[in-house]
N, C-alpha and C positions, 0 to 999 in steps of 0.2 A: 352479359357484356354490355357496357354503357358506351355508346358512340360519342365522338368529340363534342358535337353540338349539345347532347344531353348533359355531358359532364360539365361543360361551360355554364349551362343553365343552372344546375345544381350548386356550382360555385357562387354564381350570382345570387341564387336564393339564400344561401348560407350567409353571405356578406350582408344581405338585406335585413337579416335578423340580428345582425351586431349593432350595439349601441353606437350611434354616430357612425354608421358604416362607412361613410365616404372618407373619414379620416382614421378609422379604427386600425392600429397597427401600421400606421403610415410613417412613423418616425423611427429611423434605424437606431439601434443602440449597440455600442461596441462590446464585443466578446472579451477583449482584453484591453489592457491599458492601465493608467494610473487611477487613483480614486477619484481626482478631480476631473479627468476626462469623462469618467462614467457618470459622475454627478452633472456635469454639464449636459450630458445627452438626456438625463432623466428630469432635469429642471425645466420647468414651464407650466405643467399642469398645476403645481402649487401656486404659482402667481395667479392663475385664473380663479382659483379657490379663494386666495387671499383677498382679492378685490371685494368680494362679497362681504368681507368682515371690516371693510373701511369704506362702505358707501354712504351717501348722504344721510341715511337713517342713523348712523352713528354719531353725526356731527351734532345734531340737536340734543341727543340723549347725553353724550359725553361732555360736550361744552356746557350744557344745562347743569349737568350733574356736578361739575366742578364749581360753577359759579353759585350753585345753591348750597352744596354741602362741602366745599372745600376739597381736600384730597381724600376725603373719607371713601368714596366709590372707587378708588383705584383698585382696592382689593376686590371689587366685583369684576373689574376689567380683566385682572390677573387671573381669578378663578375661571371666568368664561373662556379666556384664551387657552388655559390648560384643558378644559373640557373640549374644546374646539379641536385642539391637537389630537386628543384621544379619539373622538368621533371621526376625524378626517382620516386618521390612520386606518380605522376600521373600514371606512367606505373606500378608500383607495385599494386596500387589500382585497376586499370583496371583489372589486372590478377586475383586478390583475389575476387572481387565483381562479374565479368562476367564469371570467370573461362575460359577465352580465351586470349591468348597472342595478342600483337599488330598486328602481321602479320594476324592472324585469323580474328581479328576484321575488320582489313582494307579490307582483300580479300572478306568477307561476306558483305561488304557494298559498294563495287566498282564492275564494271564489269570486264570481264576476261581480256581485253586489259589493263585496269588500274592497275589491280593486278599484270600482268606480268611486266609491265613498273616499278612499284615500287619495285618488286622483283629484277629487273636488277639493279636498283640504289642502293638498299640495299646490294645486292651481291657484287657490286664494292666497296662499303664502307667497307665491310668485307674483301675484298681482299686487300684494302689499309691498313687495320689494320694488316692483316697477313704479308704484306711486312714489316712493321715496326718491327714485331716480328721476322721474318727471319733475317733482317739486325741486329737488337740488339743482338740476340742470336749468330749469326755467328761471329760478331765482338768480343763479349764476349769470345767465344772459341779461336778465333785467339789471343786475348791478353793474356788469361790465359795460353794457351798450346802451342802457337807458330805455329799453323797449318796454311796452306795457306788459303787464303780467300775462294777459291772455294771449298776446302775440308771442311771448316767450314760451309759454306752455305749448302752443300749437307748433312752434318751430321745433320742439323736442321729437315731434312725430317723424321728423326727417332723418333721425339718426338710424332708421332702418337701412337707409342707402349706404351710410357709413360702414355698417356691419356687412352688407353684401359684399361691397368692395373689398373689405379686409379678408373675407373668406376666399376670394379669388387668388389670394397671395399665398395661401398654405397655412395650415395650423401653426407651424413653427414662427411664421411671421406675426401672427396674432399674439403669440405668447411673449415675443420681443417688444412689441407696442404696449402690451399690458404692463410689463415690467418697467418699460420706461416711464409710464404714467405713475406707477406705484413709487418710484424713485423721485419723481417731480414733487408728489404730494409729501413724501417723507422729508425732502430737503426744506421745502417751504414751511412746514410746521416745525421742524427742528430749528430753523432760523427764527421763527416767531417765538418759540419757547425760550430760546437762548436770550432774546431781547427781552423777555418778560421778567427774567431773573427770578425764577421760582424759589420757595423755601426748601432747599435740599433735604434737610432733616424731615420736615413735615411731609415731603413728597415720598421719600422712601417709607416713612412710618405709615403712609396711607395704603401701602401694599400688604401690610400686615392685617389679615382678618382679625377684627376685634368688636367689641361691644361699645367702643368709644362713641362719643356723640359730638356733633357740631350744631350748636343752638337747638340741642334737644333731639337732633336726628341720629337715627342708627342706620346702618346699612340696608337692613330689611325690617320691615314692619314699623309700627308707630305711626301709621297714616297711609291713606291710599295713595297720596302722591308720591311717597317714597317708594312704596311697593311697585307702583306704576313705573317709575323711573328706573328702578332696579331691574324689573323684568324688561324694560325697554332697552336698557343696556345689554342684558343677556340676550334678548331677541335680535338686536342689532349686531351682537358679536357672534353668537352661535346661530348660524343661518341654516334652517332646515332644507332649503333648496340646494345648499352647497354639498349636502351629503349625496344627493342624487348625481349632482355635477361631477364631483370627484370620482365616484364609483364609474362613471363613463370615461372621462377623459384621461384617467389613468391607463386606459387601454390604448391609448394612442401610441404607446411605445411598442415596437415589434420585439416580442420575446418568444422563447420556446417554452411553452408550458408543459411539455413532456419531461424537461429536464428540471428536476426540483432544485438543483443547485442554482441553475440560472434564474428560476422563478423567486427562490429566496433572496437572491441578490437584488432582482429588480424591486421586490417589496421593500428591502432595505434602503435603496436609493430613492424609491418613492416617498419613503417615510423622512428621509433627509430633506428632500425637496419641499415636502409639505411643511415640516416643522420650521424650515429656515424662513419661508415665506409668511407663515402665520406668526413667526416671531417679529417680522416686520410689521405686520397688521397690528400686533399687540403694542409695539413701540408707538405707531401712529395713533392707535386709539388712546394710549396713555397720553401722548402730547396733546391730543385734543381736550382731554379732561384737565391736564396740567395747565393748559393755556386759559381754559375757563377759570380754574382755581386761582392762578397767580395774577391774572388781569382782571377778571370780572367778579371775583367773590365780594359779595356786598352789593353788587349791582344785579342780581340775577333777573329782577323784573325789567331791567333795561336791555338784556341780551337773550330775550326769549325766542327770537327769530334770526333767520340768516341775515336778513337786512339790518337789524339791530346790531348783530355781531360786526357786520361790515362797517357800519357807521361807528360803532365803539372803537374799533381799531384805529381810527383817525381822529377820535375825541379825546383830548387830553384829560378831561375831567373824569373820564372812565379809565382809559388805558394808561394814564400818566405820561411820563416823558417819552415813552416809546411810540406814542401814537403818531401815525403818519398815513397819508393817502396811499403810499407805496404798499404799506402793510395790508390795507384794505383790498387793494388790487391782487395782491398775491393770494389772499384768502379767497377771493372770487375765482381766481384761476385754478386753485387747487380744487375747489367745490365742482367746477366745470369737468375737470379731469376726472374727479371721483365719479361723477354721474355717467360719463361717457364710458369709463371702465367697466362699470357694473352693467351697463346695457349689453356689452358683449356676451358676458356670462348669463344674463337673464334669458336671452334669446336661445342659447345653447341648451340651457336647462329645460325651457319650454318644450323643445323638441323631444329632449330625453324622456320627460315624464309622459308626454302624450304618446310617444311610440312605445314606452314601457308598460304603462297602465292600460291604454286602450287598444294597443297594437295598430296604432293609426299614425301614418306618416304623412305630413303636408309639406309643400315647399317651405323653405325658410322665410321667404319674403311675405308669404301669406301668414305664417306663424307669427313673424314679427308685427304685422299690421293689426292682427287680431289681438295680441298680447298688449302692444302699446295702446290700441284703441280702448281696451278695457281699462287700462290704468289712467288714460286721459280722461274718461268720463267723469269719474268722481272729482278729479282735480279741476276740470273746466267747470263743473257744476259749482264747486266751492268758490273757485275764482269769480264767476258771475254773480252768484248769490251775495258774496261778501265783498264784491268790488275789488278784488285783487288784495285783500288784507292778508298780509303775510302771516300774522299770528294765527289765522284760522287755518292756513295752509300748513303751518308748522305743527299745529294740534293734530291735523289729519295725519302728518308724517309720524309723530310720536306714537299714535295709536295704531298705525300700520305696523310699528316695530313691536308693540306689544302683542299684536295678533301673531306675528312671527314666534314670538316665544310660546304663545298658546299652541301653535301648529307643530313645535319642535318635537313633543313627545310622540307624535304619530309617525314621525320619521325615525326618531331614536329607537323605539321598540323593536320594530323589524330589523334594524340594522345590528343592534345588540344580539338579538335572537339568532340571527343567521350567522354572524361571525363567531358566536359562541357555540355553534354546533359543530361537533367533530364530524357528524354524517355529511354536512354541507361543505365544510372547509378542509376536512381531513386532519390527521394528527399533526401535521407539521405547520399548519397556519391557523388553527383554531386559536381564539383569545385565551391568553393564560387565566387562570382562576381569579387571581386578585383583580384583573382588569375587568372581567365579567361582573364580579361583585361590586366593584366601584361604579361601573356604568350604571347597574341597576339602582344603586343607592342615588346616584345623581338624577336618574329618571324619575324615581319616586319624589324626591324634593322638589324638582321643577314642576312635576305635575300637581303637587300640593300647593305650591305657591300660585301656579296658574288658576287653579280652582278657587282659591282665596281671592284672587284679582277679579275673576268673573263674578263671584258672589257680591264683591264690593261694587262693581259697575252696575249690577242688576238692582242692588239696593238704592243706588244713586238715581237710576232711571225711575224706579217706583216713587221715590221721594219727589222727583221732578213732575211726575204725573199727578 
């Protein structure tokens, strides 16, 4: 017989083992009602996932890709987005069905050494993401208010206060704020692209994967710079840390897992939410590349940094008749919104992977201070060494995105393995055969490209030495 105090203790212990236990199962979902009412209840986690696909890391790689190779790399954006939709579906499904996030699932099925190694890789990927947020946010502050780069970089450290305040309002409020910022970014770039008057035929042609070339360039291969940029777009689009995030926050919806019919419906609406939000992310990433292609093609060497993009939007010799200081300001505002949006998800993911891989939970404020401190260190070092040279900071940002692409297979492999196992997922929720085969093919291709990239970088280093 268990007395009431012991029973209460057992309940607390069980909740403590849940991913993001303070918000796990905290959002009520309707048992009946219209499709739209149910979709509204399940909408939100997809928005938090989507912001990772439109963070400042995407801006340099996408705008730079358009400026350098015209519309050619739109096919890479499309393919990356479709891959993201499939992987996020798997991640959200894992969380909903098993009520454990990807970090927990991986740690429980590997030995301690393997778990620590995967945690280190994931932690480094999260640091790479945070570096992009720091650089994007700092440059936006520098452009909008004229602050020095070092002052702007240090100011980004205080966004920890913003996140802690948002958490006090509840998870649903955070989802609403994030969605508002996504719409802000979408509207600004849709406006900028409409003014740029892109070549519609060439634009839609860019979505068709082909071996066509622009100035001798093909989408993949033909040079280290093209491979680096291609993998940078993939790394900036398909974010490894988002797989851990989605497998956790999909559990914020309160559902009865004992009822298979209700669980299937929950997975279906999770998929709708995820795909709708990732479609918005795909549109924004496309707009970034289209803007680079329609306004800056032929001027790639003049728009290699956020600062130069900002100035180019008000320079009639580059942006043509649409050039205006207003456009430059809108660009900086969208950049700031993007950086702040990604900050929220980065902190949540940090808590998820630390708790899941190391079974360690620390206060969010401390987690944020540590994460932001680790990201600030290299950015501050680059800022001081190069005197606030934006091109050097942007170079650091591009390579941080390439590292994300290198880290992606280490998150993909266990996710595919777990969700393709009938023993783990059960007959009703295991991946269909075609999806499993496709996922492993993508895994092999990405891993091969990453190995090719690493070999190329190592060769460059040996030559430099």
